[in-house]
N, C-alpha and C positions, 0 to 999 in steps of 0.2 A: 281719773284718779291718779294722783301722784304718789309714788312710793319713795319713802325716805329711809335709807338704811341707818342702823344704829351700830354702836360698838360691839353688840352681840348680834352676829349675822342672822340668827333665827328670829330675833325680835325686830319687827318693822313698824314704821309709822306710815299711816295711810292718810292722805289729804284728799278728801272728796271734792268734786267740783261743786262750788256753792254759787247759786244764781241769786243775786241780790237786785232788788229794785225798791222803789218807794214803799211798796207794801210789806217789805221784809225780805225773807230769803227762802229758798227751796234747795234741798240737797237730797240725794239718794244715799241713805245711811248704809245700805247693804244691797248688793246685787251679786249673786253667786257667780254669774258668768264673768262680770268685770273683775271681781275679786280673784278668781282663778287665773284670768288672763294677766292681771297685773302682778300677782304674787307667785304663780305657778303652784299654788296650794289648792288642793281639793278638800274642803272641810264640810262637815255636816253639823250644823248648829241644832241643838235639841232643846235649849232652854235660854230664855232671856231673863235677866235680873235687873233690878233698879234699886239704888239706895239713895237716900237723901241724908246729908250730914252737914252740921255747921262747921265754921272755921276751926281748925286745929284738930279735928277728928282724924286719926290715923288708923286705917284698916289694913292689917297685914303684919307680917308677910304670910300669905296663905297658899296652900296647894293641897291636892289630893294625891296620895301615894298610889292608890289604885283608882280606877275610873278617872284617871288624870284628865284634867280639862284644859283644852286650848281656849283662850279667851280673846274676843275682839271687844275692846273697851273704848268708851267715849264719854264725853260730858255733855249733857243737854243744857245744864244751867250751872254757872259758876266756873271755878278754876281749881284744878288739882295738880299735884305733882304725882305722876304715875311711875311706879318702879317695878322692874322685873329683875330677878336674880337667877342666874343659871345654877341649878342644884343637881345637875347630872355629874356624878363623881367622875365618870370617864371623859368628860368634856375638858378641853384645854382652857375653857372659860369658867370652870367650876368656881363658884363664890363671887364671880364678877357681876356687876349690876349696871343697868342703864336707867336713867330717869328722863321723862318727857313731860312737859307741861301740856295738859289737855284742857281745853276751855270751850265755852260756848262761842267765843269769838274766833278762835283758830279752827274749830271744827275738826281737829285732828283725831285720829283713832290710833290705837296701838294694838298690834297682834302679839299676844303673849302665848307661846306654844306650851304644850304639856312638857313637863320637865323643868319648869321655871316657877319659882315662888313669885307671888304678885302682891302688891300693896299700893296704897295711895294715901296722901294727906291733903286735906282741903285747905286751900290757900285763900279762898274768897269767903264772903259772909256765910254762904250756903252753897252746896253743890249737889246736883242730881247726876249720879254716876250710873251709866248703863253698860251692861256687858252681855254678850252672846257667848254661850259655852258649848263645847263639843261633846260634853258628857253631862249626865245628871248629877246634881249635888248628892253626895253620899257622906253623911256626917261621920260614919264609922271609919272612913278613909281620910278625913280631913286632918291636916297637919299644919304646923306653923313654925316659923323661925322668928326669933327675937328681932324686932324692928331696929334696935340700936346695937346689934352685934358688932363689936369693934373689929372683928376679923373681916367683916364685909365692908363696913365704913361708909354707909349710905349718907349722903348729904341731903337731908329731907327738906332743907330750906324752911324750917319750922317757923311759923309766924308767932308761936307761943308754945307753952308746954303742951305736948300732945294729949288728946283725950283718947284713951285706949279701952278696949273691952277687957273683961276679966281674963279671957283666954290669951289675948295678946300680951297682957302684963306678965304672964308666966310661961310664955313660949320659950322653948330651948334655944340655945345658941346653935349655929350651924354645925359646929363640931359634934354636938350631941344629938342632932336631929336625924330622923329617918329621911334619907334622900334617895334619889334615883341612882341606879348603877352607872 
């Protein structure tokens, strides 16, 4: 596994070894021992999630203020632009973001730790997005930040006008959002 740092030191990209031959490919999407050795992180994943979305769907920016989730995310089909925003008020990187293209072709994964808002936009015709989480989904603690907050200034590389959920359409700006200390 190759580790690629990002502009936010806590957010990392993982490139698994992919074995390709005429039959297709094989990769180990997660191995606790190898993950810990490569990242120095000891995590306990408790839930796996999958979503399927068509081109232009933008999901985010989401986080849980309690029962905060670390997420290991990847794409099994299609291509997305995956985004993490540091929302720890005490961090020197508060309000800064990173974006990484994840696809079925590059097989990259991104580690988004607790304390970061997360979102993605689908760049391909359709995408299957998979994520492992370190805590259970708790709707009472779910929060969001407006995807197009000018104070954050994310370049979503939108292929079209984004398709948003109702809650994402009314999410607050970062300045008004409940964030981490």
